N, C-alpha and C positions, 0 to 999 in steps of 0.2 A: 461647617466650620466648624461645629461643637466636636467631631470628628474628630476633626486636623486637631483640635485643641488638645485633645486627648491622648491619640496616639503620640505625640509629640511632649504631652506631661507624662506619660509613661516613659517615653526616650528619656528627658531630664532627669526623672525618679531614678532609672534601674539600673541607669550606667555610671561608671564611676571613671575617672581617669580623661577625662577631657574630649577634644572632638572624633580622635582618630580611633580612641575605644566606642567613641559611640557607633560611629560610621557600621558596623556589623547591624546592631541595634536600629539603627535608621533603615540598615538596608530590608529588614526583613517586615517589621513593620509597613516602610510604605511600598513594596515591592510585593512579598510572600502573603503578608495579612490583607493590607486592601488592597492590591493592585492598580493603584495610583499612577506609578510610573514605571518604566521598561527598564531594565537593567543597562541599559545604552544610556540612554534618560539618567538616569541616578549617578553613573559614572561619570557623566559631563557635569551633573550638578555639583559631586565632591570634587571634581577638578575646579571649577568657578569659586568653588567655597573657599580651596586651598588657595587659589590667588587672591582673592578681595582682601583685605584689612578686617579682623573683625578673628572672634572665635570661630572656628571649625564647624560646629552644630547649631550655631546660631543664625549664620550664614546659608547653613543648608537646609535651616526648617525656616528663614526666610524666603528663597529661592523653590522651596518644595509647595512651599501654601503659595507661592503667587503662580508656579505652574499646573495649580491646582484649583484655584479660587480667589487671583486675582490679588488687588491689593488686601481685603481683610480677608484672606487665606495666610497672605503672609503675618502680616500683624497676629492673628491667631497662633498660627504655627509658634512665628517666632517669641510670644507670651505664652506659650505651652511650653517651650523645652526651656525658657530661662524662670519658670515660675518655682520648679521645686528646688531649683539649684538657690534662688533666694532664700527661701523657706526654710530649705536644710543650713546652710550659714547661718541666720541668722539664730536658729535655732542651737547649730551648734557652738556658735560665739557664746553665747549663753553658758552652755553648757561647759564649754573647756575654760571659762572663764571660771565656772565654780567649782570644776573637778578635775582639772588638771593636776594636780598632784598624786593622781590615781594611776597606778601604771596597768589595769587595761584599758584606761584609753589609748597608752602608749602604745601598746601590743597592737590595737585596731592597729592603728596607724603602719606599723610595720608589717602587719599580715595584709594587707590589702595591695601595698605593691608587688607583689609578686604575679597576683590575677590581675592588676592592672594592666603590666608587661606583656603576661597573655595573649590580654583584647587587643593590643595594640600589634602583637605580631598576626595575628588573628584578621586584624583589618589590612594589615600590609601581604597579607597571604591572598584573602580575599579579591584586594583590587588588583592584587599583579596579576590574579589567574586570569583576570577578565579583562587586562591590561594588555600585557605582553603576550599576542597575538601570533607575533612572529619574529622571524631576524630580524628584522629592525626596530621592532619594540623591543626586546630583548638587549640590542646594543644601545636603544637609547637610553633603557633603564641602568645598565651598566655605567655606562659613561656620565650618567647623573648620580650617581653613586660614586663613582672615583672623583667628580665635581667636585661633591660634598664633602666625603670624607679627603681626600689625596689632596688636592689641591686647596679645600678650602675655599671654593668660589662662593661668591654672596648666593641665598636663597634666590633670592627677589632677581637677580640675574642669571642665576640658573634656568629661571621660570622662562624670561625674556628667550633664552637662547635657546631652550629648549622648543620654545611656541617657533623660534622662527625657524629651526629646524625641519619641525612637522608641518610647517607651510611650503617648503621645498620639498619634502621625502615623500606627503601627503598628497 
């Protein structure tokens, strides 16, 4: 369980930009480095993590931990992914309060934005290439994008609709 904690601690420590930006790091650590899950199992966990309330990274850590080592595995992984953020936020809050007027502090936040966007695009590409395997999958993804951005369908409703369509098609 210490390995599980440490794997998710590193994920939490070295990934910025929220859950979607963390997906490539989680995938690398869970599948490539430790071999705890298959890509298919990982994709299922990411899908479930997106549908359940709460941050994706915390949900993914909880589900992965449970799959690997049961209840205590989920506790270990969840604490691992949350600990760096708590430590960093407390430290930053102290430092920002003290040094907010410095220009380099502002420049740091401006500079990280493009990197976060690149991580999110990478996550979308990585999940997309492993999820869209045929015409039906591509059509579902296209319709979901249209539903979100053109017709402004509520994402929760869209997930529900996609689940029903998935049951019917697959």
